[in-house]
PyMOL commands that place a pseudoatom at each C-alpha (Angstrom):
pseudoatom trace, name=CA, resn=UNK, resi=1, chain=A, elem=C, hetatm=0, pos=[16.500, 135.047, 94.232]
pseudoatom trace, name=CA, resn=UNK, resi=2, chain=A, elem=C, hetatm=0, pos=[16.981, 138.460, 95.875]
pseudoatom trace, name=CA, resn=UNK, resi=3, chain=A, elem=C, hetatm=0, pos=[19.323, 137.499, 98.620]
pseudoatom trace, name=CA, resn=UNK, resi=4, chain=A, elem=C, hetatm=0, pos=[21.393, 135.447, 96.003]
pseudoatom trace, name=CA, resn=UNK, resi=5, chain=A, elem=C, hetatm=0, pos=[21.601, 138.804, 93.924]
pseudoatom trace, name=CA, resn=UNK, resi=6, chain=A, elem=C, hetatm=0, pos=[22.973, 140.594, 96.879]
pseudoatom trace, name=CA, resn=UNK, resi=7, chain=A, elem=C, hetatm=0, pos=[26.086, 138.458, 96.439]
pseudoatom trace, name=CA, resn=UNK, resi=8, chain=A, elem=C, hetatm=0, pos=[28.513, 140.512, 94.001]
pseudoatom trace, name=CA, resn=UNK, resi=9, chain=A, elem=C, hetatm=0, pos=[30.057, 137.314, 93.037]
pseudoatom trace, name=CA, resn=UNK, resi=10, chain=A, elem=C, hetatm=0, pos=[26.681, 135.413, 91.771]
pseudoatom trace, name=CA, resn=UNK, resi=11, chain=A, elem=C, hetatm=0, pos=[26.418, 136.989, 88.570]
pseudoatom trace, name=CA, resn=UNK, resi=12, chain=A, elem=C, hetatm=0, pos=[23.887, 134.692, 87.285]
pseudoatom trace, name=CA, resn=UNK, resi=13, chain=A, elem=C, hetatm=0, pos=[21.221, 135.585, 90.139]
pseudoatom trace, name=CA, resn=UNK, resi=14, chain=A, elem=C, hetatm=0, pos=[22.170, 139.497, 89.933]
pseudoatom trace, name=CA, resn=UNK, resi=15, chain=A, elem=C, hetatm=0, pos=[21.356, 139.165, 85.958]
pseudoatom trace, name=CA, resn=UNK, resi=16, chain=A, elem=C, hetatm=0, pos=[18.132, 137.316, 86.658]
pseudoatom trace, name=CA, resn=UNK, resi=17, chain=A, elem=C, hetatm=0, pos=[17.087, 139.908, 88.924]
pseudoatom trace, name=CA, resn=UNK, resi=18, chain=A, elem=C, hetatm=0, pos=[17.675, 142.813, 86.769]
pseudoatom trace, name=CA, resn=UNK, resi=19, chain=A, elem=C, hetatm=0, pos=[16.083, 140.940, 83.856]
pseudoatom trace, name=CA, resn=UNK, resi=20, chain=A, elem=C, hetatm=0, pos=[13.144, 140.510, 85.703]
pseudoatom trace, name=CA, resn=UNK, resi=21, chain=A, elem=C, hetatm=0, pos=[12.570, 143.901, 86.915]
pseudoatom trace, name=CA, resn=UNK, resi=22, chain=A, elem=C, hetatm=0, pos=[14.044, 145.921, 83.974]
pseudoatom trace, name=CA, resn=UNK, resi=23, chain=A, elem=C, hetatm=0, pos=[11.204, 146.582, 81.964]
pseudoatom trace, name=CA, resn=UNK, resi=24, chain=A, elem=C, hetatm=0, pos=[8.477, 146.794, 84.651]
pseudoatom trace, name=CA, resn=UNK, resi=25, chain=A, elem=C, hetatm=0, pos=[10.462, 149.689, 86.264]
pseudoatom trace, name=CA, resn=UNK, resi=26, chain=A, elem=C, hetatm=0, pos=[11.396, 151.290, 82.851]
pseudoatom trace, name=CA, resn=UNK, resi=27, chain=A, elem=C, hetatm=0, pos=[7.658, 151.318, 81.949]
pseudoatom trace, name=CA, resn=UNK, resi=28, chain=A, elem=C, hetatm=0, pos=[6.750, 153.066, 85.367]
pseudoatom trace, name=CA, resn=UNK, resi=29, chain=A, elem=C, hetatm=0, pos=[9.456, 155.609, 84.663]
pseudoatom trace, name=CA, resn=UNK, resi=30, chain=A, elem=C, hetatm=0, pos=[7.870, 156.330, 81.171]
pseudoatom trace, name=CA, resn=UNK, resi=31, chain=A, elem=C, hetatm=0, pos=[4.597, 156.213, 82.813]
pseudoatom trace, name=CA, resn=UNK, resi=32, chain=A, elem=C, hetatm=0, pos=[5.732, 158.770, 85.194]
pseudoatom trace, name=CA, resn=UNK, resi=33, chain=A, elem=C, hetatm=0, pos=[6.631, 161.294, 82.330]
pseudoatom trace, name=CA, resn=UNK, resi=34, chain=A, elem=C, hetatm=0, pos=[10.400, 160.465, 82.145]
pseudoatom trace, name=CA, resn=UNK, resi=35, chain=A, elem=C, hetatm=0, pos=[11.710, 160.504, 78.551]
pseudoatom trace, name=CA, resn=UNK, resi=36, chain=A, elem=C, hetatm=0, pos=[13.087, 157.459, 77.181]
pseudoatom trace, name=CA, resn=UNK, resi=37, chain=A, elem=C, hetatm=0, pos=[16.862, 158.383, 77.862]
pseudoatom trace, name=CA, resn=UNK, resi=38, chain=A, elem=C, hetatm=0, pos=[15.997, 159.501, 81.420]
pseudoatom trace, name=CA, resn=UNK, resi=39, chain=A, elem=C, hetatm=0, pos=[13.930, 156.412, 81.886]
pseudoatom trace, name=CA, resn=UNK, resi=40, chain=A, elem=C, hetatm=0, pos=[16.899, 153.988, 80.911]
pseudoatom trace, name=CA, resn=UNK, resi=41, chain=A, elem=C, hetatm=0, pos=[19.262, 155.988, 82.787]
pseudoatom trace, name=CA, resn=UNK, resi=42, chain=A, elem=C, hetatm=0, pos=[17.017, 155.881, 86.084]
pseudoatom trace, name=CA, resn=UNK, resi=43, chain=A, elem=C, hetatm=0, pos=[16.662, 152.398, 85.622]
pseudoatom trace, name=CA, resn=UNK, resi=44, chain=A, elem=C, hetatm=0, pos=[20.216, 151.569, 85.008]
pseudoatom trace, name=CA, resn=UNK, resi=45, chain=A, elem=C, hetatm=0, pos=[21.357, 154.028, 88.058]
pseudoatom trace, name=CA, resn=UNK, resi=46, chain=A, elem=C, hetatm=0, pos=[18.898, 152.411, 90.422]
pseudoatom trace, name=CA, resn=UNK, resi=47, chain=A, elem=C, hetatm=0, pos=[19.669, 148.958, 89.570]
pseudoatom trace, name=CA, resn=UNK, resi=48, chain=A, elem=C, hetatm=0, pos=[23.147, 149.903, 89.817]
pseudoatom trace, name=CA, resn=UNK, resi=49, chain=A, elem=C, hetatm=0, pos=[23.172, 151.600, 93.118]
pseudoatom trace, name=CA, resn=UNK, resi=50, chain=A, elem=C, hetatm=0, pos=[20.962, 148.770, 95.093]
pseudoatom trace, name=CA, resn=UNK, resi=51, chain=A, elem=C, hetatm=0, pos=[22.862, 145.859, 93.817]
pseudoatom trace, name=CA, resn=UNK, resi=52, chain=A, elem=C, hetatm=0, pos=[25.968, 147.373, 95.341]
pseudoatom trace, name=CA, resn=UNK, resi=53, chain=A, elem=C, hetatm=0, pos=[25.554, 149.643, 98.158]
pseudoatom trace, name=CA, resn=UNK, resi=54, chain=A, elem=C, hetatm=0, pos=[23.525, 146.840, 100.330]
pseudoatom trace, name=CA, resn=UNK, resi=55, chain=A, elem=C, hetatm=0, pos=[20.258, 148.436, 99.566]
pseudoatom trace, name=CA, resn=UNK, resi=56, chain=A, elem=C, hetatm=0, pos=[19.030, 145.246, 97.882]
pseudoatom trace, name=CA, resn=UNK, resi=57, chain=A, elem=C, hetatm=0, pos=[19.721, 143.495, 101.205]
pseudoatom trace, name=CA, resn=UNK, resi=58, chain=A, elem=C, hetatm=0, pos=[17.697, 145.794, 103.343]
pseudoatom trace, name=CA, resn=UNK, resi=59, chain=A, elem=C, hetatm=0, pos=[15.027, 145.713, 100.764]
pseudoatom trace, name=CA, resn=UNK, resi=60, chain=A, elem=C, hetatm=0, pos=[14.665, 141.974, 100.859]
pseudoatom trace, name=CA, resn=UNK, resi=61, chain=A, elem=C, hetatm=0, pos=[14.437, 142.197, 104.696]
pseudoatom trace, name=CA, resn=UNK, resi=62, chain=A, elem=C, hetatm=0, pos=[11.790, 144.506, 104.780]
pseudoatom trace, name=CA, resn=UNK, resi=63, chain=A, elem=C, hetatm=0, pos=[9.225, 142.236, 104.413]
pseudoatom trace, name=CA, resn=UNK, resi=64, chain=A, elem=C, hetatm=0, pos=[5.767, 142.058, 102.424]
pseudoatom trace, name=CA, resn=UNK, resi=65, chain=A, elem=C, hetatm=0, pos=[5.606, 141.816, 98.673]
pseudoatom trace, name=CA, resn=UNK, resi=66, chain=A, elem=C, hetatm=0, pos=[9.073, 142.572, 97.359]
pseudoatom trace, name=CA, resn=UNK, resi=67, chain=A, elem=C, hetatm=0, pos=[7.288, 144.328, 94.248]
pseudoatom trace, name=CA, resn=UNK, resi=68, chain=A, elem=C, hetatm=0, pos=[5.665, 146.986, 96.354]
pseudoatom trace, name=CA, resn=UNK, resi=69, chain=A, elem=C, hetatm=0, pos=[8.829, 147.241, 98.067]
pseudoatom trace, name=CA, resn=UNK, resi=70, chain=A, elem=C, hetatm=0, pos=[10.948, 147.956, 94.844]
pseudoatom trace, name=CA, resn=UNK, resi=71, chain=A, elem=C, hetatm=0, pos=[8.169, 149.981, 93.395]
pseudoatom trace, name=CA, resn=UNK, resi=72, chain=A, elem=C, hetatm=0, pos=[8.334, 152.333, 96.245]
pseudoatom trace, name=CA, resn=UNK, resi=73, chain=A, elem=C, hetatm=0, pos=[12.160, 152.661, 96.488]
pseudoatom trace, name=CA, resn=UNK, resi=74, chain=A, elem=C, hetatm=0, pos=[12.457, 153.312, 92.701]
pseudoatom trace, name=CA, resn=UNK, resi=75, chain=A, elem=C, hetatm=0, pos=[9.520, 156.174, 92.851]
pseudoatom trace, name=CA, resn=UNK, resi=76, chain=A, elem=C, hetatm=0, pos=[11.376, 157.776, 95.572]
pseudoatom trace, name=CA, resn=UNK, resi=77, chain=A, elem=C, hetatm=0, pos=[14.628, 157.615, 93.547]
pseudoatom trace, name=CA, resn=UNK, resi=78, chain=A, elem=C, hetatm=0, pos=[12.683, 159.424, 90.728]
pseudoatom trace, name=CA, resn=UNK, resi=79, chain=A, elem=C, hetatm=0, pos=[11.135, 162.198, 93.055]
pseudoatom trace, name=CA, resn=UNK, resi=80, chain=A, elem=C, hetatm=0, pos=[14.463, 163.106, 94.803]
pseudoatom trace, name=CA, resn=UNK, resi=81, chain=A, elem=C, hetatm=0, pos=[16.544, 163.118, 91.460]
pseudoatom trace, name=CA, resn=UNK, resi=82, chain=A, elem=C, hetatm=0, pos=[19.232, 160.737, 93.299]
pseudoatom trace, name=CA, resn=UNK, resi=83, chain=A, elem=C, hetatm=0, pos=[19.994, 159.199, 89.942]
pseudoatom trace, name=CA, resn=UNK, resi=84, chain=A, elem=C, hetatm=0, pos=[21.083, 162.553, 88.659]
pseudoatom trace, name=CA, resn=UNK, resi=85, chain=A, elem=C, hetatm=0, pos=[23.814, 162.831, 91.545]
pseudoatom trace, name=CA, resn=UNK, resi=86, chain=A, elem=C, hetatm=0, pos=[25.194, 159.404, 91.326]
pseudoatom trace, name=CA, resn=UNK, resi=87, chain=A, elem=C, hetatm=0, pos=[25.510, 159.657, 87.426]
pseudoatom trace, name=CA, resn=UNK, resi=88, chain=A, elem=C, hetatm=0, pos=[26.437, 155.974, 87.021]
pseudoatom trace, name=CA, resn=UNK, resi=89, chain=A, elem=C, hetatm=0, pos=[29.288, 155.943, 89.894]
pseudoatom trace, name=CA, resn=UNK, resi=90, chain=A, elem=C, hetatm=0, pos=[27.914, 152.702, 91.390]
pseudoatom trace, name=CA, resn=UNK, resi=91, chain=A, elem=C, hetatm=0, pos=[28.124, 150.926, 88.344]
pseudoatom trace, name=CA, resn=UNK, resi=92, chain=A, elem=C, hetatm=0, pos=[30.604, 147.877, 88.327]
pseudoatom trace, name=CA, resn=UNK, resi=93, chain=A, elem=C, hetatm=0, pos=[32.927, 147.596, 85.107]
pseudoatom trace, name=CA, resn=UNK, resi=94, chain=A, elem=C, hetatm=0, pos=[30.823, 146.925, 82.221]
pseudoatom trace, name=CA, resn=UNK, resi=95, chain=A, elem=C, hetatm=0, pos=[27.704, 148.399, 83.810]
pseudoatom trace, name=CA, resn=UNK, resi=96, chain=A, elem=C, hetatm=0, pos=[24.369, 146.662, 84.565]
pseudoatom trace, name=CA, resn=UNK, resi=97, chain=A, elem=C, hetatm=0, pos=[23.234, 146.232, 80.948]
pseudoatom trace, name=CA, resn=UNK, resi=98, chain=A, elem=C, hetatm=0, pos=[21.410, 142.918, 80.789]
pseudoatom trace, name=CA, resn=UNK, resi=99, chain=A, elem=C, hetatm=0, pos=[19.013, 143.970, 78.197]
pseudoatom trace, name=CA, resn=UNK, resi=100, chain=A, elem=C, hetatm=0, pos=[21.458, 143.224, 74.911]
pseudoatom trace, name=CA, resn=UNK, resi=101, chain=A, elem=C, hetatm=0, pos=[19.490, 143.686, 71.761]
pseudoatom trace, name=CA, resn=UNK, resi=102, chain=A, elem=C, hetatm=0, pos=[16.469, 144.858, 73.177]
pseudoatom trace, name=CA, resn=UNK, resi=103, chain=A, elem=C, hetatm=0, pos=[15.156, 147.941, 72.295]
pseudoatom trace, name=CA, resn=UNK, resi=104, chain=A, elem=C, hetatm=0, pos=[13.278, 149.323, 75.408]
pseudoatom trace, name=CA, resn=UNK, resi=105, chain=A, elem=C, hetatm=0, pos=[11.278, 152.192, 73.960]
pseudoatom trace, name=CA, resn=UNK, resi=106, chain=A, elem=C, hetatm=0, pos=[10.227, 149.755, 70.741]
pseudoatom trace, name=CA, resn=UNK, resi=107, chain=A, elem=C, hetatm=0, pos=[8.791, 147.256, 73.373]
pseudoatom trace, name=CA, resn=UNK, resi=108, chain=A, elem=C, hetatm=0, pos=[6.977, 150.178, 75.377]
pseudoatom trace, name=CA, resn=UNK, resi=109, chain=A, elem=C, hetatm=0, pos=[5.380, 151.438, 72.438]
pseudoatom trace, name=CA, resn=UNK, resi=110, chain=A, elem=C, hetatm=0, pos=[3.773, 147.919, 71.651]
pseudoatom trace, name=CA, resn=UNK, resi=111, chain=A, elem=C, hetatm=0, pos=[2.273, 148.103, 75.415]
pseudoatom trace, name=CA, resn=UNK, resi=112, chain=A, elem=C, hetatm=0, pos=[-1.474, 148.194, 74.903]
pseudoatom trace, name=CA, resn=UNK, resi=113, chain=A, elem=C, hetatm=0, pos=[-2.794, 151.867, 75.731]
pseudoatom trace, name=CA, resn=UNK, resi=114, chain=A, elem=C, hetatm=0, pos=[-5.121, 151.712, 79.040]
pseudoatom trace, name=CA, resn=UNK, resi=115, chain=A, elem=C, hetatm=0, pos=[-6.135, 153.638, 81.987]
pseudoatom trace, name=CA, resn=UNK, resi=116, chain=A, elem=C, hetatm=0, pos=[-4.138, 151.971, 84.484]
pseudoatom trace, name=CA, resn=UNK, resi=117, chain=A, elem=C, hetatm=0, pos=[-1.902, 154.017, 86.996]
pseudoatom trace, name=CA, resn=UNK, resi=118, chain=A, elem=C, hetatm=0, pos=[1.577, 153.955, 86.354]
pseudoatom trace, name=CA, resn=UNK, resi=119, chain=A, elem=C, hetatm=0, pos=[1.839, 151.602, 89.203]
pseudoatom trace, name=CA, resn=UNK, resi=120, chain=A, elem=C, hetatm=0, pos=[-0.816, 149.429, 87.675]
pseudoatom trace, name=CA, resn=UNK, resi=121, chain=A, elem=C, hetatm=0, pos=[1.020, 149.169, 84.322]
pseudoatom trace, name=CA, resn=UNK, resi=122, chain=A, elem=C, hetatm=0, pos=[4.217, 148.049, 86.555]
pseudoatom trace, name=CA, resn=UNK, resi=123, chain=A, elem=C, hetatm=0, pos=[2.166, 145.510, 88.736]
pseudoatom trace, name=CA, resn=UNK, resi=124, chain=A, elem=C, hetatm=0, pos=[0.933, 144.025, 85.062]
pseudoatom trace, name=CA, resn=UNK, resi=125, chain=A, elem=C, hetatm=0, pos=[4.380, 143.997, 83.880]
pseudoatom trace, name=CA, resn=UNK, resi=126, chain=A, elem=C, hetatm=0, pos=[5.787, 142.151, 87.025]
pseudoatom trace, name=CA, resn=UNK, resi=127, chain=A, elem=C, hetatm=0, pos=[3.226, 139.490, 86.467]
pseudoatom trace, name=CA, resn=UNK, resi=128, chain=A, elem=C, hetatm=0, pos=[4.214, 139.192, 82.960]
pseudoatom trace, name=CA, resn=UNK, resi=129, chain=A, elem=C, hetatm=0, pos=[7.946, 139.061, 83.729]
pseudoatom trace, name=CA, resn=UNK, resi=130, chain=A, elem=C, hetatm=0, pos=[7.253, 136.345, 86.221]
pseudoatom trace, name=CA, resn=UNK, resi=131, chain=A, elem=C, hetatm=0, pos=[5.242, 134.410, 83.612]
pseudoatom trace, name=CA, resn=UNK, resi=132, chain=A, elem=C, hetatm=0, pos=[7.878, 134.860, 80.938]
pseudoatom trace, name=CA, resn=UNK, resi=133, chain=A, elem=C, hetatm=0, pos=[10.489, 133.813, 83.547]
pseudoatom trace, name=CA, resn=UNK, resi=134, chain=A, elem=C, hetatm=0, pos=[8.564, 130.476, 84.014]
pseudoatom trace, name=CA, resn=UNK, resi=135, chain=A, elem=C, hetatm=0, pos=[7.922, 129.908, 80.427]
pseudoatom trace, name=CA, resn=UNK, resi=136, chain=A, elem=C, hetatm=0, pos=[11.846, 130.482, 79.937]
pseudoatom trace, name=CA, resn=UNK, resi=137, chain=A, elem=C, hetatm=0, pos=[12.621, 127.772, 82.623]
pseudoatom trace, name=CA, resn=UNK, resi=138, chain=A, elem=C, hetatm=0, pos=[10.153, 125.369, 81.218]
pseudoatom trace, name=CA, resn=UNK, resi=139, chain=A, elem=C, hetatm=0, pos=[11.470, 125.677, 77.721]
pseudoatom trace, name=CA, resn=UNK, resi=140, chain=A, elem=C, hetatm=0, pos=[14.975, 124.793, 78.674]
pseudoatom trace, name=CA, resn=UNK, resi=141, chain=A, elem=C, hetatm=0, pos=[13.697, 121.780, 80.467]
pseudoatom trace, name=CA, resn=UNK, resi=142, chain=A, elem=C, hetatm=0, pos=[11.524, 120.585, 77.851]
pseudoatom trace, name=CA, resn=UNK, resi=143, chain=A, elem=C, hetatm=0, pos=[14.063, 121.321, 75.139]
pseudoatom trace, name=CA, resn=UNK, resi=144, chain=A, elem=C, hetatm=0, pos=[16.374, 118.566, 76.486]
pseudoatom trace, name=CA, resn=UNK, resi=145, chain=A, elem=C, hetatm=0, pos=[14.118, 116.086, 76.945]
pseudoatom trace, name=CA, resn=UNK, resi=146, chain=A, elem=C, hetatm=0, pos=[11.165, 116.100, 74.607]
pseudoatom trace, name=CA, resn=UNK, resi=147, chain=A, elem=C, hetatm=0, pos=[10.259, 116.360, 70.823]
pseudoatom trace, name=CA, resn=UNK, resi=148, chain=A, elem=C, hetatm=0, pos=[11.073, 119.606, 69.132]
pseudoatom trace, name=CA, resn=UNK, resi=149, chain=A, elem=C, hetatm=0, pos=[7.770, 121.518, 69.074]
pseudoatom trace, name=CA, resn=UNK, resi=150, chain=A, elem=C, hetatm=0, pos=[6.107, 120.068, 71.953]
pseudoatom trace, name=CA, resn=UNK, resi=151, chain=A, elem=C, hetatm=0, pos=[6.825, 122.895, 74.132]
pseudoatom trace, name=CA, resn=UNK, resi=152, chain=A, elem=C, hetatm=0, pos=[5.111, 125.503, 71.909]
pseudoatom trace, name=CA, resn=UNK, resi=153, chain=A, elem=C, hetatm=0, pos=[2.071, 123.169, 71.925]
pseudoatom trace, name=CA, resn=UNK, resi=154, chain=A, elem=C, hetatm=0, pos=[1.787, 122.514, 75.615]
pseudoatom trace, name=CA, resn=UNK, resi=155, chain=A, elem=C, hetatm=0, pos=[1.923, 126.343, 76.086]
pseudoatom trace, name=CA, resn=UNK, resi=156, chain=A, elem=C, hetatm=0, pos=[-0.777, 126.970, 73.603]
pseudoatom trace, name=CA, resn=UNK, resi=157, chain=A, elem=C, hetatm=0, pos=[-2.780, 124.579, 75.559]
pseudoatom trace, name=CA, resn=UNK, resi=158, chain=A, elem=C, hetatm=0, pos=[-2.040, 126.141, 78.947]
pseudoatom trace, name=CA, resn=UNK, resi=159, chain=A, elem=C, hetatm=0, pos=[-5.182, 127.853, 79.494]
pseudoatom trace, name=CA, resn=UNK, resi=160, chain=A, elem=C, hetatm=0, pos=[-7.600, 125.634, 77.828]
pseudoatom trace, name=CA, resn=UNK, resi=161, chain=A, elem=C, hetatm=0, pos=[-8.008, 121.988, 75.993]
pseudoatom trace, name=CA, resn=UNK, resi=162, chain=A, elem=C, hetatm=0, pos=[-6.456, 122.152, 72.662]
pseudoatom trace, name=CA, resn=UNK, resi=163, chain=A, elem=C, hetatm=0, pos=[-8.562, 122.294, 69.360]
pseudoatom trace, name=CA, resn=UNK, resi=164, chain=A, elem=C, hetatm=0, pos=[-9.245, 118.637, 68.700]
pseudoatom trace, name=CA, resn=UNK, resi=165, chain=A, elem=C, hetatm=0, pos=[-7.919, 118.750, 65.028]
pseudoatom trace, name=CA, resn=UNK, resi=166, chain=A, elem=C, hetatm=0, pos=[-4.971, 120.539, 65.891]
pseudoatom trace, name=CA, resn=UNK, resi=167, chain=A, elem=C, hetatm=0, pos=[-4.066, 118.413, 68.935]
pseudoatom trace, name=CA, resn=UNK, resi=168, chain=A, elem=C, hetatm=0, pos=[-4.332, 115.230, 66.510]
pseudoatom trace, name=CA, resn=UNK, resi=169, chain=A, elem=C, hetatm=0, pos=[-2.403, 117.047, 64.110]
pseudoatom trace, name=CA, resn=UNK, resi=170, chain=A, elem=C, hetatm=0, pos=[0.390, 117.929, 66.735]
pseudoatom trace, name=CA, resn=UNK, resi=171, chain=A, elem=C, hetatm=0, pos=[0.167, 114.195, 68.093]
pseudoatom trace, name=CA, resn=UNK, resi=172, chain=A, elem=C, hetatm=0, pos=[0.578, 112.701, 64.730]
pseudoatom trace, name=CA, resn=UNK, resi=173, chain=A, elem=C, hetatm=0, pos=[3.706, 115.027, 64.012]
pseudoatom trace, name=CA, resn=UNK, resi=174, chain=A, elem=C, hetatm=0, pos=[5.098, 114.172, 67.073]
pseudoatom trace, name=CA, resn=UNK, resi=175, chain=A, elem=C, hetatm=0, pos=[4.559, 110.441, 66.766]
pseudoatom trace, name=CA, resn=UNK, resi=176, chain=A, elem=C, hetatm=0, pos=[2.323, 110.536, 69.984]
pseudoatom trace, name=CA, resn=UNK, resi=177, chain=A, elem=C, hetatm=0, pos=[-0.943, 109.166, 70.429]
pseudoatom trace, name=CA, resn=UNK, resi=178, chain=A, elem=C, hetatm=0, pos=[-3.592, 111.788, 71.145]
pseudoatom trace, name=CA, resn=UNK, resi=179, chain=A, elem=C, hetatm=0, pos=[-4.211, 110.534, 74.909]
pseudoatom trace, name=CA, resn=UNK, resi=180, chain=A, elem=C, hetatm=0, pos=[-0.392, 110.699, 75.617]
pseudoatom trace, name=CA, resn=UNK, resi=181, chain=A, elem=C, hetatm=0, pos=[-0.285, 114.234, 74.242]
pseudoatom trace, name=CA, resn=UNK, resi=182, chain=A, elem=C, hetatm=0, pos=[-3.438, 115.378, 76.344]
pseudoatom trace, name=CA, resn=UNK, resi=183, chain=A, elem=C, hetatm=0, pos=[-1.715, 113.939, 79.722]
pseudoatom trace, name=CA, resn=UNK, resi=184, chain=A, elem=C, hetatm=0, pos=[1.565, 115.637, 78.533]
pseudoatom trace, name=CA, resn=UNK, resi=185, chain=A, elem=C, hetatm=0, pos=[-0.834, 119.013, 78.494]
pseudoatom trace, name=CA, resn=UNK, resi=186, chain=A, elem=C, hetatm=0, pos=[-2.285, 118.118, 81.807]
pseudoatom trace, name=CA, resn=UNK, resi=187, chain=A, elem=C, hetatm=0, pos=[1.268, 117.504, 83.372]
pseudoatom trace, name=CA, resn=UNK, resi=188, chain=A, elem=C, hetatm=0, pos=[2.623, 120.746, 81.878]
pseudoatom trace, name=CA, resn=UNK, resi=189, chain=A, elem=C, hetatm=0, pos=[-0.107, 122.631, 83.434]
pseudoatom trace, name=CA, resn=UNK, resi=190, chain=A, elem=C, hetatm=0, pos=[0.586, 121.272, 86.953]
pseudoatom trace, name=CA, resn=UNK, resi=191, chain=A, elem=C, hetatm=0, pos=[4.014, 121.831, 86.287]
pseudoatom trace, name=CA, resn=UNK, resi=192, chain=A, elem=C, hetatm=0, pos=[3.651, 125.503, 85.144]
pseudoatom trace, name=CA, resn=UNK, resi=193, chain=A, elem=C, hetatm=0, pos=[1.660, 126.588, 88.276]
pseudoatom trace, name=CA, resn=UNK, resi=194, chain=A, elem=C, hetatm=0, pos=[4.301, 124.566, 90.267]
pseudoatom trace, name=CA, resn=UNK, resi=195, chain=A, elem=C, hetatm=0, pos=[7.139, 126.644, 89.039]
pseudoatom trace, name=CA, resn=UNK, resi=196, chain=A, elem=C, hetatm=0, pos=[4.961, 129.958, 89.055]
pseudoatom trace, name=CA, resn=UNK, resi=197, chain=A, elem=C, hetatm=0, pos=[4.056, 129.258, 92.777]
pseudoatom trace, name=CA, resn=UNK, resi=198, chain=A, elem=C, hetatm=0, pos=[7.987, 128.815, 93.219]
pseudoatom trace, name=CA, resn=UNK, resi=199, chain=A, elem=C, hetatm=0, pos=[9.113, 131.905, 91.524]
pseudoatom trace, name=CA, resn=UNK, resi=200, chain=A, elem=C, hetatm=0, pos=[6.355, 134.118, 93.264]
pseudoatom trace, name=CA, resn=UNK, resi=201, chain=A, elem=C, hetatm=0, pos=[7.129, 132.594, 96.565]
pseudoatom trace, name=CA, resn=UNK, resi=202, chain=A, elem=C, hetatm=0, pos=[10.810, 134.187, 95.997]
pseudoatom trace, name=CA, resn=UNK, resi=203, chain=A, elem=C, hetatm=0, pos=[9.578, 137.380, 96.194]
pseudoatom trace, name=CA, resn=UNK, resi=204, chain=A, elem=C, hetatm=0, pos=[7.648, 137.310, 99.385]
pseudoatom trace, name=CA, resn=UNK, resi=205, chain=A, elem=C, hetatm=0, pos=[8.823, 137.163, 103.055]
pseudoatom trace, name=CA, resn=UNK, resi=206, chain=A, elem=C, hetatm=0, pos=[5.811, 135.052, 104.124]
pseudoatom trace, name=CA, resn=UNK, resi=207, chain=A, elem=C, hetatm=0, pos=[5.353, 131.805, 102.056]
pseudoatom trace, name=CA, resn=UNK, resi=208, chain=A, elem=C, hetatm=0, pos=[1.636, 131.786, 103.375]
pseudoatom trace, name=CA, resn=UNK, resi=209, chain=A, elem=C, hetatm=0, pos=[0.614, 134.772, 101.331]
pseudoatom trace, name=CA, resn=UNK, resi=210, chain=A, elem=C, hetatm=0, pos=[1.801, 132.806, 97.846]
pseudoatom trace, name=CA, resn=UNK, resi=211, chain=A, elem=C, hetatm=0, pos=[-1.961, 132.297, 96.822]
pseudoatom trace, name=CA, resn=UNK, resi=212, chain=A, elem=C, hetatm=0, pos=[-2.957, 135.897, 97.640]
pseudoatom trace, name=CA, resn=UNK, resi=213, chain=A, elem=C, hetatm=0, pos=[0.005, 136.925, 95.650]
pseudoatom trace, name=CA, resn=UNK, resi=214, chain=A, elem=C, hetatm=0, pos=[-1.154, 134.853, 92.855]
pseudoatom trace, name=CA, resn=UNK, resi=215, chain=A, elem=C, hetatm=0, pos=[-4.673, 136.326, 92.817]
pseudoatom trace, name=CA, resn=UNK, resi=216, chain=A, elem=C, hetatm=0, pos=[-3.131, 139.776, 92.596]
pseudoatom trace, name=CA, resn=UNK, resi=217, chain=A, elem=C, hetatm=0, pos=[-0.735, 139.255, 89.844]
pseudoatom trace, name=CA, resn=UNK, resi=218, chain=A, elem=C, hetatm=0, pos=[-3.290, 137.344, 87.664]
pseudoatom trace, name=CA, resn=UNK, resi=219, chain=A, elem=C, hetatm=0, pos=[-5.722, 140.382, 88.548]
pseudoatom trace, name=CA, resn=UNK, resi=220, chain=A, elem=C, hetatm=0, pos=[-3.272, 143.148, 87.685]
pseudoatom trace, name=CA, resn=UNK, resi=221, chain=A, elem=C, hetatm=0, pos=[-2.904, 140.988, 84.205]
pseudoatom trace, name=CA, resn=UNK, resi=222, chain=A, elem=C, hetatm=0, pos=[-6.885, 141.010, 83.618]
pseudoatom trace, name=CA, resn=UNK, resi=223, chain=A, elem=C, hetatm=0, pos=[-7.586, 144.836, 84.634]
for i in range(1, 223): cmd.bond("trace and resi %d" % i, "trace and resi %d" % (i + 1))
show_as sticks, trace
zoom trace
């Protein structure tokens, strides 16, 4: 995904990349003390720069966990004030605003108050962003081939077996047997994990570290 986003002609990949990391970076800037408008400008300028000056390709070649490389690079940009000097010069026509209709500060205000470091909050939001991306992918898959409403039920059953009465009610509504619906829930968990592993692997230089990264991401969610 990262290498695809380097291609200036691959807008879908660039939009996916920006959408995935926009809010984690914004939250990092806010937790570092930036005012809302400064945090938004910092992320906008940072993404505009790395997507256009070759930095993203170099970052992807660094190795290790991409989220760590991205975090370090963004913090350096905040520290040295580079965002003020470029003032948006590297943004393409139309800018890199892939967050239409999203109030970043309103979303940030909904984040729980905790004792994490700014970097800890960033890691948690990177994990959430990946999980949300997986959910969006599967929502598209299931909406095209399955009964309406099935996806929401399967998401609710993702971490545990469903409530028996609710499960029976959903099965009746979807005109499925309870056993069929339970099998679909089991298959959905496998599919979700498979897509999640694929998304995580896309942020790593070494596919052999996927399990370690998954443990770290889920750990970041639970701390």
